[in-house]
N, C-alpha and C positions, 0 to 999 in steps of 0.2 A: 777420577776427581769429580766428574759431573754426577756420577751415580750418588755419591755422598751428598752433594749439594741439592740434588733433586729430592732426596729424602727430607731435607729441611722444609721444603715447600709442600710436599704431599700432605702433611698433617694439618696444614693451615686451611681453614675454611674461608676462602676469600670470594667464592662464588663465581669465579671466572673460568673454571676448568673447561667448559664447553665453548667458550668464546674464541673467535679467531684472533683477537688481540692477545690472548694468553698464549695461543700457539705461536704467534710472532715472537713473544718473549722466550718461549722454550726453544724455538729454532735458533734464535740469536745465541743463546747459551750453548747449544750443541755445536754450532759452527766455531765458537771460540774455545770451548773447553773439552769437547769430546774428540779424542784423537782418532776414533773410528768413523767419525762423520765425514762424508765426502767433501764438505766445504772446509774442513779443518785446515788444510794446507794453505788456503787463501786467507785465513783469519788467525786462528790460534797459533799456528806454526810461524806466522809472520810477527807475532808479538802483540796482536790486537787483543785487548781485554775489555771487560764491561766494568763501568764505574761501580764503586762499592754500593752506591745508592740503589742501583738496579739489580746487581748480581744475584742476590738471594731474596729479593722482595718484588714479586710480580705486581703487587698493588702499587708500589712506588712508580714502576715503569708504566703501568696502565694509567695511573693518574696523570703522569706527564704526557703520555701519548694522547689522551683525550683532550688535554688542554693545548696540544700542539699540532693539530690537524689530522689526527688519525681518522681514516674512513676505511670501510671495507674495500678490499682490493688494492690498497696502497702498500708500498714496501717501505720498510725502514731503511734509510740511506745515510751513510756517514758522509758528511760534507767534505771532510778531508779523508780521502780513501786510505791514508796511512795512519789515521787517528783512531782513537778508541770509541767504543759505544758509550757516549755520555751526553747529557742534555745539550751542551753547547756545540756538539758536533753531529747531531742527528736531526733528521727531518723525515717527513713522509712524502713519498713521490710515487708517480705512476711507474709501471714497469719500464716504459720507454725512457722516462727521465732517469731512472736508476741505471740504465745501460750506458748512459753518457758519463756517469761518474765512476769510471773504471781506471785502473792503472793504465798508463799510456800504452803499454805493449803487452800482448799475450805471449805466453811461453813459446808458441810455435812461430812467432814473427821472425823472419829472417832478414828483412830489409832494415830494421831499426826504426821504421816510421809507421805511423798509423795510416792505413788505407793504401799502402804501397807494396807491390810485389814484382818479381822479376819474371819475364816470359823468356824461357830458354830458347825457344824456336826463333822468336823475333829479335832476341838479344836487346830488349828494351825494358824499361821500368814502366809499370802500369799503375795508374792511380784510379781507385774506385772508392765509392762512398755508399753506405746503405741509408735509404730513406724509406721509412715505413715498411721495413722488411724487404725492400726491393733494392738490389745492388745496381748502382748506376756507374757505368764506365766513364771516366773523366778524361782519358787520353793516355798516350804512351810517350815516354820521354827518354832522353839519352842518359839522364842521371837520376838517382833516387831522390836527391834533394829537390830537383824540379818537380818530380811527381808528388813529393810531400808538400811542396808549396801549392800545387794545384789542389790537393786535398784540402789544405787549410783555407784556400780562397773559397772553395765550395762550402766548407763548414761555416765560414764567416757569413756568407750570403744566406745560409739557412737560419742563422740567428737563433739557434736552439740550445746554445751553451754546451755543445759537445766538445770534448777535449780536442786540441789540435797539436800538431807536431812542434810548433815553435812558440807555444805558450803566449800567443797574442791575446790580450784581454779583448774579447769580442762582444761584450755586453753593450747594447745600444740603449 
């Protein structure tokens, strides 16, 4: 499907082929429509699509991007992680800001909570949080809910809008 769509844009002379903003548009389309793309399982296979305005028109996307905060090095981020790529659901953010806007749990999460894991030797639940690529130990607890609450307390204190386990609105 993507190969046919890419043919539609190759013939257009829009002058952006060598720009990183054009590569952002192409990468977004690959994640959503190319089943062989490594990111497809997190986008296209989940039903994420690109709005009709942007899907086959890189110039429409680039015009929107330039008017809405695009700068070199920023990522396009969907505000609602389960929503589509469309103007009212997208923004440009730093890589670290983008990492906060993730689905609550990774596939390999076994506790059911962000920042919580079980130590088989100690038979306790551990709470950890990453701050500037450094993992900080927050304590060990008898229940995974206590550990999750500790994680949330730390996330709240950091005030950087990272997702929490119990969906507390922590904007100050």
